[in-house]
Steps between C-alpha positions, in 0.01 A plus 500: 500500500568861584447610133183300457350669804628863445580496125724802572508721175808672365403834366699707232530264207295613196217269384501477128224237485171672438296196606657460840397737787766705652448344849551159350828613325634637824426173662674320216802722562476398864483126406823552291692587817483137570800321350309225319267765336764763404434468118121472525427868419729482196331180376155662572573830325746418216531125436131382482262793582224348271520160666501649842188714417318203382590323838390805676155505320438138582181447706690257723867579454597285795422197294700605192874486455695818492690593184875425439705319759251623767279211420724296718339665798219246454745257673541749795142613569609742784720699260222510247275654772749785521461578130121474532504731796675775302317460166147369602439566868134441441568129441718454818237353722399238254866419431584482863205265568620274216859516633389396851302207359789372274804569716415455859439153649120473538471843352133451423419504866662851523273667237168325567262663748193368660241741359287473805770659723514887551817690457516549874493118557768432231715773666451360848578141397808623297641686792448196725699295249776758458845469675793746485683269251189459270393837358145560369431673162152606418458578131206715434330570171516860372196689644429243780424641839586265782 
């Protein structure tokens, strides 16, 4: 969860992929610090760069299987979110919404909002429902101004 929220980059490893922005490459290096992803940058850079580039250029990469053995991440959607967070952070809001709907019990109720309510009303009701053991996450779209 920590990596999904912070996406802590690891700076200092040269990016040889001309199609991948340096900031994303640094985040990939940060992802590789997690044991399960230690070979990810090698696969991305050396083993299948063309296939990863095709995935990267997809309009909706969250719906497309990753190359190589990383396609297995479709079976563990949270881990696929980590890859998406590093390579295509512009799609994370959509992917999180889908994740919540598919994985959480009654997930649809967490992503639907009564369009007649103001942000203030939603915030007030959310705080009233909150407990110290039930955290609240607000996922805002880029450019939104709550």
